Backbone as a printed PyTorch tensor [residue, N CA C, xyz], in Angstrom:
tensor([[[46.2490, 99.1420, 90.3310],
         [45.7030, 98.3010, 89.2490],
         [44.3060, 98.6810, 89.2750]],

        [[43.7340, 98.9400, 88.0070],
         [42.3570, 99.3420, 87.7900],
         [41.4710, 97.9890, 87.8390]],

        [[40.1660, 98.3030, 88.0000],
         [39.3920, 97.1590, 88.0480],
         [39.4410, 96.2340, 86.9350]],

        [[39.5550, 96.9710, 85.6010],
         [39.6540, 96.1700, 84.4010],
         [40.9220, 95.3120, 84.3170]],

        [[42.0200, 95.9110, 84.8450],
         [43.2180, 95.2190, 84.6720],
         [43.1970, 94.0390, 85.6190]],

        [[42.6070, 94.2430, 86.8060],
         [42.4640, 93.1250, 87.7550],
         [41.6340, 91.9640, 87.1610]],

        [[40.5290, 92.3180, 86.6670],
         [39.6160, 91.3350, 86.1580],
         [40.3700, 90.5250, 84.9690]],

        [[41.1060, 91.3190, 84.0470],
         [41.8720, 90.6220, 82.9650],
         [43.0810, 89.6290, 83.6020]],

        [[43.6490, 90.0930, 84.7600],
         [44.6610, 89.2220, 85.2550],
         [44.0570, 87.9710, 85.9470]],

        [[42.9150, 88.1390, 86.6130],
         [42.2650, 86.9430, 87.1040],
         [41.7280, 86.0140, 86.0600]],

        [[41.1740, 86.6430, 84.9940],
         [40.6750, 85.7780, 83.8290],
         [41.8230, 85.0960, 83.1540]],

        [[42.9670, 85.6310, 83.0420],
         [44.1590, 84.9280, 82.4230],
         [44.6210, 83.8360, 83.2720]],

        [[44.7310, 84.0260, 84.5870],
         [45.1410, 82.9700, 85.4940],
         [44.1650, 81.8780, 85.5240]],

        [[42.8620, 82.1870, 85.5470],
         [41.8970, 81.1410, 85.5990],
         [41.8620, 80.2330, 84.2710]],

        [[42.0590, 80.8560, 83.1190],
         [42.0670, 80.2000, 81.8570],
         [43.3800, 79.1690, 81.8770]],

        [[44.4890, 79.8260, 82.3060],
         [45.7310, 78.9570, 82.4400],
         [45.5060, 77.7840, 83.3220]],

        [[44.8480, 77.9380, 84.5560],
         [44.6310, 76.8170, 85.4570],
         [43.7720, 75.8430, 84.8550]],

        [[42.6660, 76.2420, 84.0030],
         [41.7630, 75.2490, 83.5400],
         [42.3660, 74.3910, 82.3500]],

        [[43.3930, 74.9920, 81.8120],
         [44.0470, 74.2610, 80.5190],
         [45.1260, 73.3250, 81.1430]],

        [[45.3620, 73.4080, 82.3330],
         [46.6050, 72.6900, 83.0460],
         [46.3150, 71.1270, 82.8540]],

        [[45.0780, 70.6580, 83.0640],
         [44.6090, 69.3120, 83.0360],
         [44.9540, 68.5460, 81.7150]],

        [[44.8730, 69.2730, 80.5520],
         [45.1340, 68.6640, 79.2740],
         [46.2410, 69.0630, 78.6020]],

        [[47.1180, 69.8810, 79.3800],
         [48.2750, 70.6560, 78.7680],
         [49.3000, 69.6050, 78.0500]],

        [[49.7030, 68.6050, 78.8430],
         [50.6790, 67.7150, 78.2580],
         [50.1830, 66.9160, 77.0690]],

        [[48.9880, 66.4430, 77.0710],
         [48.3810, 65.7420, 75.9690],
         [48.3080, 66.6650, 74.8460]],

        [[47.9700, 67.9050, 74.8710],
         [47.8110, 68.8690, 73.7740],
         [49.1800, 69.1260, 73.2940]],

        [[50.2100, 69.3610, 74.1220],
         [51.5690, 69.5890, 73.6060],
         [52.1310, 68.3780, 72.8860]],

        [[51.9890, 67.3520, 73.3650],
         [52.4850, 65.9940, 72.7720],
         [51.7920, 65.8130, 71.4670]],

        [[50.5550, 66.2210, 71.3840],
         [49.8960, 66.0730, 70.0120],
         [50.5690, 67.0180, 68.9650]],

        [[51.1590, 68.0560, 69.2730],
         [51.8370, 68.8030, 68.3660],
         [53.0940, 68.0340, 67.6100]],

        [[53.5760, 67.1780, 68.4470],
         [54.6560, 66.3060, 67.8520],
         [54.2500, 65.4370, 66.7060]],

        [[52.7960, 65.1840, 66.4980],
         [52.3370, 64.4840, 65.4450],
         [52.7990, 65.1270, 64.1370]],

        [[53.0130, 66.4030, 64.2260],
         [53.4650, 67.1420, 62.9570],
         [54.9160, 67.2310, 62.7010]],

        [[55.5700, 66.2330, 63.3950],
         [56.9760, 66.3220, 63.1120],
         [57.5250, 66.2460, 61.6790]],

        [[56.6700, 65.5440, 60.8590],
         [57.0010, 65.3690, 59.4640],
         [57.1680, 66.5470, 58.7570]],

        [[56.4730, 67.7690, 59.2210],
         [56.6300, 68.9790, 58.5900],
         [57.3690, 70.0220, 59.3860]],

        [[58.3610, 69.4170, 60.3110],
         [59.2190, 70.2570, 61.0460],
         [58.8260, 70.7890, 62.2950]],

        [[57.5560, 70.4650, 62.7450],
         [57.1270, 70.9490, 64.0970],
         [57.0600, 70.0120, 65.0550]],

        [[58.1690, 69.8890, 65.9330],
         [58.3270, 68.8870, 66.9580],
         [58.7870, 69.6480, 68.1850]],

        [[57.8170, 69.9630, 69.1590],
         [58.1610, 70.6090, 70.3890],
         [59.1360, 69.8560, 71.1840]],

        [[59.1270, 68.5150, 71.2190],
         [60.0910, 67.9230, 72.1900],
         [61.4740, 68.0640, 71.5960]],

        [[61.7160, 68.1540, 70.2850],
         [63.1000, 68.5030, 69.8180],
         [63.5320, 69.8490, 70.0780]],

        [[62.5680, 70.8740, 70.0690],
         [62.8080, 72.2120, 70.4630],
         [63.2590, 72.3420, 71.8980]],

        [[62.5320, 71.5680, 72.7520],
         [62.9260, 71.4570, 74.2170],
         [64.3080, 71.0210, 74.4190]],

        [[64.6500, 69.8520, 73.7410],
         [65.9960, 69.3860, 73.8980],
         [66.9940, 70.3230, 73.4930]],

        [[66.8290, 71.0120, 72.2340],
         [67.7790, 72.1450, 71.7220],
         [67.8900, 73.1680, 72.6730]],

        [[66.7860, 73.7210, 73.3360],
         [66.8070, 74.7670, 74.1960],
         [67.7160, 74.3610, 75.4340]],

        [[67.4310, 73.1830, 76.0050],
         [68.1440, 72.7070, 77.1190],
         [69.7610, 72.6490, 76.7680]],

        [[70.0410, 72.1290, 75.6290],
         [71.3390, 71.9100, 75.1040],
         [71.9990, 73.2520, 75.0400]],

        [[71.3510, 74.2040, 74.6830],
         [71.9040, 75.6980, 74.3950],
         [72.2680, 76.2650, 75.8750]],

        [[71.7610, 75.7420, 76.8680],
         [72.1090, 76.2390, 78.2140],
         [73.4810, 76.0740, 78.6310]],

        [[74.1180, 74.9200, 78.0770],
         [75.4160, 74.4380, 78.3900],
         [75.4850, 74.2170, 79.9100]],

        [[74.5390, 73.4770, 80.4400],
         [74.4340, 73.1710, 81.9050],
         [75.5080, 72.2720, 82.1950]],

        [[76.0470, 72.3820, 83.5290],
         [77.1280, 71.4790, 83.9710],
         [76.6620, 70.7820, 85.1940]],

        [[77.3300, 69.6070, 85.5850],
         [76.9310, 68.8670, 86.8240],
         [76.9770, 69.9160, 87.9170]],

        [[75.9620, 69.8950, 88.9150],
         [75.9690, 70.7850, 89.9810],
         [75.4040, 72.1210, 89.8490]],

        [[75.0330, 72.4020, 88.6640],
         [74.4200, 73.7700, 88.4320],
         [73.0250, 73.9080, 89.1100]],

        [[72.5900, 75.0770, 89.3880],
         [71.3100, 75.4670, 89.9450],
         [70.5580, 76.0930, 88.7330]],

        [[69.2540, 75.5240, 88.5590],
         [68.4530, 75.9620, 87.3560],
         [67.0930, 76.4160, 87.8990]],

        [[66.6140, 77.5390, 87.5010],
         [65.3410, 78.0340, 87.7050],
         [64.5500, 78.1220, 86.4930]],

        [[63.5910, 77.1900, 86.2570],
         [62.7330, 77.1380, 85.1130],
         [61.5090, 78.0170, 85.3160]],

        [[61.5410, 79.1930, 84.7840],
         [60.3860, 80.2240, 84.8700],
         [59.4770, 79.8480, 83.9090]],

        [[58.0840, 79.7490, 84.3310],
         [57.1140, 79.3640, 83.3910],
         [57.0580, 77.8930, 82.9690]],

        [[57.5230, 77.1520, 84.0440],
         [57.8250, 75.5820, 83.7940],
         [56.5540, 74.8570, 83.3120]],

        [[55.5000, 75.3520, 83.5240],
         [54.2560, 74.6350, 83.0760],
         [54.1730, 73.2840, 83.8850]],

        [[54.2460, 72.1820, 83.2560],
         [53.9700, 70.9100, 83.9440],
         [55.3480, 70.2490, 84.0660]],

        [[56.4160, 70.8780, 83.7090],
         [57.7150, 70.3910, 83.9650],
         [58.1180, 69.4850, 82.7170]],

        [[57.7200, 69.7330, 81.6360],
         [58.1360, 68.8700, 80.4720],
         [59.6920, 69.0150, 80.1400]],

        [[60.4310, 69.9260, 80.6670],
         [61.7740, 69.9150, 80.4420],
         [62.6770, 69.4100, 81.7370]],

        [[62.0170, 69.1090, 82.8110],
         [62.6080, 68.7230, 83.9240],
         [63.5520, 67.5340, 83.7850]],

        [[63.1130, 66.4860, 83.1260],
         [64.0520, 65.3150, 82.9540],
         [65.3000, 65.6520, 82.1290]],

        [[65.0820, 66.6170, 81.1190],
         [66.2740, 66.9510, 80.2400],
         [67.2480, 67.7790, 81.0940]],

        [[66.6590, 68.5960, 81.8820],
         [67.6100, 69.6270, 82.8210],
         [68.2180, 68.6060, 83.7640]],

        [[67.6030, 67.7670, 84.3560],
         [68.0820, 66.9570, 85.5160],
         [69.3000, 66.1660, 84.9700]],

        [[69.0840, 65.5890, 83.7850],
         [70.2200, 64.6080, 83.1650],
         [71.5050, 65.5490, 83.0160]],

        [[71.4070, 66.8600, 82.7220],
         [72.4890, 67.7130, 82.5420],
         [73.0650, 68.0790, 83.9550]],

        [[72.3770, 68.4180, 84.9320],
         [72.9730, 68.9070, 86.2200],
         [73.2460, 67.8370, 87.2460]],

        [[72.6740, 66.6280, 87.0080],
         [72.9140, 65.4660, 87.7590],
         [72.3760, 65.6190, 89.1310]],

        [[72.7150, 64.6420, 90.0480],
         [72.1070, 64.6760, 91.2760],
         [72.6130, 65.7930, 92.2990]],

        [[73.7870, 66.2770, 91.8650],
         [74.2780, 67.4150, 92.7640],
         [73.5890, 68.7750, 92.3700]],

        [[72.9940, 68.7860, 91.3360],
         [72.4630, 70.0660, 90.8210],
         [70.9830, 70.3170, 91.5940]],

        [[70.5040, 71.4350, 91.3400],
         [69.2390, 71.8190, 91.9570],
         [68.2890, 72.3740, 90.8210]],

        [[67.0600, 72.0160, 90.7490],
         [66.2060, 72.4730, 89.7820],
         [64.8880, 73.0440, 90.4480]],

        [[64.5580, 74.3140, 90.2080],
         [63.3380, 74.9020, 90.7030],
         [62.3320, 75.2480, 89.5910]],

        [[61.2510, 74.7430, 89.6920],
         [60.2480, 75.0310, 88.7010],
         [59.2220, 76.1640, 89.2670]],

        [[59.0160, 77.2340, 88.4640],
         [58.1120, 78.3440, 88.9300],
         [57.0700, 78.6200, 87.8060]],

        [[55.8220, 78.5870, 88.1860],
         [54.7780, 78.6670, 87.2170],
         [53.4750, 79.4290, 87.8300]],

        [[52.8650, 80.1440, 87.0920],
         [51.6840, 81.0500, 87.6090],
         [50.6280, 80.1810, 88.1460]],

        [[50.3590, 79.1110, 87.5570],
         [49.2780, 78.2390, 87.6710],
         [49.5740, 77.1970, 88.8530]],

        [[48.7070, 77.1280, 89.9110],
         [49.0150, 76.1820, 90.8710],
         [48.8070, 74.7540, 90.3620]],

        [[47.8350, 74.6340, 89.3970],
         [47.6050, 73.2530, 88.8050],
         [48.8080, 72.7360, 88.0370]],

        [[49.4050, 73.7790, 87.2600],
         [50.5710, 73.3720, 86.4720],
         [51.7720, 73.0120, 87.4040]],

        [[51.8780, 73.7630, 88.4710],
         [52.9130, 73.4460, 89.5000],
         [52.6670, 72.0510, 90.1240]],

        [[51.4970, 71.6660, 90.3410],
         [51.0830, 70.4490, 90.9680],
         [51.5430, 69.2390, 89.9770]],

        [[51.2440, 69.4510, 88.7360],
         [51.5540, 68.4000, 87.8160],
         [53.0100, 68.3740, 87.6310]],

        [[53.6860, 69.4650, 87.7100],
         [55.0520, 69.6060, 87.5640],
         [55.9210, 68.8700, 88.6340]],

        [[55.2790, 68.9930, 89.8590],
         [55.8070, 68.4190, 91.0090],
         [55.7590, 66.8100, 90.9300]],

        [[54.6030, 66.3600, 90.3910],
         [54.4360, 64.9090, 90.1910],
         [55.6110, 64.4680, 89.0620]],

        [[55.8870, 65.3510, 88.0430],
         [56.9130, 64.8130, 87.1820],
         [58.3380, 64.9730, 87.8450]],

        [[58.5380, 65.9430, 88.7280],
         [59.8600, 66.1850, 89.3980],
         [60.0660, 64.9330, 90.2650]],

        [[59.1390, 64.3680, 90.9530],
         [59.1990, 63.2670, 91.7540],
         [59.7430, 62.0260, 90.9290]],

        [[59.2380, 61.8810, 89.8050],
         [59.5420, 60.7640, 88.8430],
         [60.9490, 60.8490, 88.3240]],

        [[61.4560, 62.1160, 88.2670],
         [62.7770, 62.2530, 87.6190],
         [63.9410, 61.8020, 88.5620]]])
């Protein structure tokens, strides 16, 4: 990896971590535009539905962010299923872990 590539990689990761604190609030604000067909929570529900998950399934949510789909996935896989969240940002994972504990 060149020095420029390394710098860009670090910059992207730092930016992602800094945005973690307000991520959920920002995403939920998008739902204010639901009247014009822009509702992220509906898209998350549809995406999880399309997975055709069953009780007991094992799910790896890559790029899980703060875990906004965790409760939807957990309802589908039940207590016998397993859900693993993976994200680049330690801050996003930390917030996702908090949500996972609540689920």
